[in-house]
C-alpha positions, 0 to 999 in steps of 0.5 A: 659652766655656761659655756660647754663643748660639744662632747660636754653637752651630749653627755648631758643630753644622752643621759636625759634620753636614757631615763625616757619611758615615752614613745619618744623624747627630745632635749635641749640644753642651753647655756649662756653668759652675759655681761653688761654695764649701763649708764645714765644722766652721765654716769655709771649705773649698773653692771652684771656678769652672769651665766646660766644653763637650762635644760628643756625636755619634750616628751611624746606619746603619740599626738600628746606632747609635754615640756619641762625645764630644769637647771639641775643637771645631776642625774636625779635632776635629769630623771625628775625633769623627764618624768615631769614632762612625761606626766604633763604629756599625758594630761594633755589632749591630742595635738593633731598637728604635732609632728614626730621628732626628726631622725639624724641630721647633718649639720655644717659647723659655722665657726664664725658664729662664736668669737672667744674674744667676744665671750670673754671680754672684761668690763674694762673694755666696756667701761672704756667705751662708755666713758668716751661718750660720757666725757663727749657728751659733758663737754657739749653740755648733753646728757648720756645713757645707754648699755654696753654689753657682751654674751656668748653661749651654745645650744645643744639638742638630741632626741631618741631618734638619733638627732644630735646638734651643737652650735656656739654663738657670741654677740656684742652691742653698744647702744647710747641716747644722748639728750640735751639738758633742755630736753628739746633734742635727742641723738641715738646710735648703736652697733652690733656684731658677733665680734666685739672687735667690730664695736667702735664705741667712740664712733657710736658715741660721736654719732649719738652726740652729733644727732643730739646737737643737731636735733635741738629746738625742733620745728613742726612741719605739716604731715603728709608724703615725703621723700624720706631717707630711712637710716638702716635701723629704720629699714631693718625694723620694717623689713623684718616686720614684713618677713613675719608674713612670708610664712606659707600657711598664713598666706595660704590661709588668707591671712597674709599680704601673700595670700592669693584670692581664692586660696594659695599664696603668690610666690613667683610674682613680683611685688617689689622694685628690681633692685630689692633682694632679700634673702638668708644665709647662716654662712654669711661672715658678716652675719653668721647664723644657727646651723640648725633650727628649733625642730633640728632641721638644717638652716640653709641659704635661700632667697625670699625675694630676688629681683623683686620677685617672691622666690621662697616661702616658709614651710613648717613640717606640718604645713608642708606635709599637708600641702605636699611640698618641701619643707623650708625652715625659718630664716637663720638671719635676714639680709637685704642687698644694699647699694653704693650711695652714702647717706650724705649722697642721698642728702645732697641729692634730695631737694626736699624731704626728711631724714629719720634716725630710727623708728620706735613702737611699731605696730601692725595696722593690716595684715593684707597690705602690711600696713605698719604705724609707729613713730620716728625718734632720736633724730628727725631732720628737714632736708632743703637744697640738699642739706639738713635745714633744721630739726623737726618734730616727730611724726607718726607714720602710716606706711607699708614696706611693700610700698616702700620697697617699690619706691627706692631711689638710692641705697647705702651699703648694708650694715648690721642693725640693732633696731627698735626694742633690740630686734636684731639680738634674737634675729640677725639683720643686715640692712642699708639706708634707703632714700624712698619716695612718698613716705607717709606721715600722718601726724605730728608727735611732741615725743622727743 
């Protein structure tokens, strides 16, 4: 039952609304199927294939709101969850920032977001891809682990003011970590797409194996500022973290690097190099997004940064009303324009620098500068004379993407990233590899 049609979802949602005694009621219905195979120590470990469906009801009485959820979708279950949401709302204090639900909206379909083959793929496809990685790792006395999964589902929402929206999505991902038997080296690779036909599991496994072989017996070099080649997953992690501060309220209240001294925000100012363009576009076929956001606002294409200039911040409905400006919903995805240089080109053009496969455990140090800290992981290499000279021990970095995006020497074409802690799953991201100057590594790490 996890994959309903628009008509089926609307029927359940409208039935839910019919039980309302609140001043206004909103109901959202989510369905999802997820199937996966995990492996570790060069052998299969676990697999699963399950689906679920959840109804979320939000009841309003004036400025009071209450939320309740259920997965019981018969009439008695629908009425029960509405009553619970209403009871919770009556018990809560007023929320002065609560906005009334939206009226009827116009949404456009994004058919590319859902791929039937990705939703229905069998375990055979996943196990075949995994087997190639395991066989390749065994042949080189390496140890492989990872996960191959596919999922798909829908979201429907309706309210008593006449709004109704429906969309479907699919996603496939293959990620593997390959380590040397002695534990001195590690390689990582991943691919993610809304179409499983775009996932080349053999290529992912081969990249991870090559990184593991190269990363054996790392040597220590001094921390400091280096020319660094950041592969796309590392770039996407840093830039997406920065995007959290493109909220107009944070900026206006002085809690962001985009805050203006004395109040307000710095939209319209140039912050980055001219080659930096960041935008969202739910209709981009490489990275299709949702047609609407969690409030039921239509998602649209707009620029965050164009030519290095801050073009647009996000305005919630409450903050837009307070500031008397247009609402601007959060992004449906994040796209950073890239360039034409390959990673090999970047290496050849580097006299001395560091190649970073990915970053890990990224945490915020200072919101006023977006200073971040974290670790390199699973393949960090010293470049000398335009070639990879050796594997090196991992670094802790302390750096801000604001500075990074001002020090770009080269950019690769973009790819969809998975990112640390699967950041690319809930928030689709296209990012390039970057060659940047003066990236700050502050200490060494013994972690592999």
